[in-house]
C-alpha positions in Angstrom: 13.4 -11.9 32.1 14.4 -10.0 28.9 13.4 -11.6 25.6 14.9 -10.6 22.3 12.9 -11.4 19.1 14.4 -11.4 15.6 11.8 -10.7 13.0 11.6 -10.6 9.2 8.8 -8.2 8.1 7.5 -7.8 4.5 5.1 -5.1 3.5 3.4 -4.7 0.1 0.9 -2.3 -1.3 -1.3 -5.2 -2.6 -1.4 -8.8 -3.5 -0.5 -8.3 -7.2 2.9 -10.0 -6.6 1.5 -12.6 -4.1 1.1 -12.7 -0.4 4.0 -10.9 1.4 4.6 -14.0 3.5 5.5 -15.9 0.3 8.6 -13.7 0.0 10.0 -15.0 3.3 11.4 -18.3 2.1 12.7 -21.0 4.4 16.2 -20.1 3.2 15.6 -16.6 4.6 14.3 -18.0 7.8 17.4 -20.2 8.2 19.7 -17.2 7.5 17.8 -15.1 10.1 18.2 -17.8 12.7 21.9 -18.3 11.9 22.5 -14.5 12.1 20.5 -14.3 15.3 22.6 -17.1 16.9 25.8 -15.5 15.7 24.8 -12.1 17.2 23.6 -13.7 20.5 26.9 -15.5 20.8 29.0 -12.4 20.3 26.9 -9.9 22.3 26.4 -9.3 26.0 22.7 -8.6 25.7 21.8 -10.4 28.9 18.9 -12.1 27.1 18.3 -15.6 28.3 15.5 -16.2 25.8 15.2 -15.4 22.1 13.0 -16.3 19.3 12.4 -15.6 15.6 9.2 -15.0 13.7 7.9 -13.6 10.5 5.3 -11.0 9.8 3.6 -9.5 6.8 1.2 -6.7 6.0 -0.5 -5.1 3.1 -0.7 -1.3 2.9 -2.9 0.7 0.6 -1.3 2.7 -2.2 -1.1 5.7 0.2 1.7 3.9 2.0 -0.1 4.0 5.3 -1.3 0.7 7.0 
């Protein structure tokens, strides 16, 4: 069964401006969910399951994880 995941990803070069997850507010999560539902309602993706998540990473100054 196909699964489609909508994901907000934040990447920063360090923690000087806080944890990258802090940049993903609940307002952004609600917007992502609303957009995902709108897209699913208008597409013919065939996905019977979907989900949303958030992810964060810190990359060194070289820009490589």
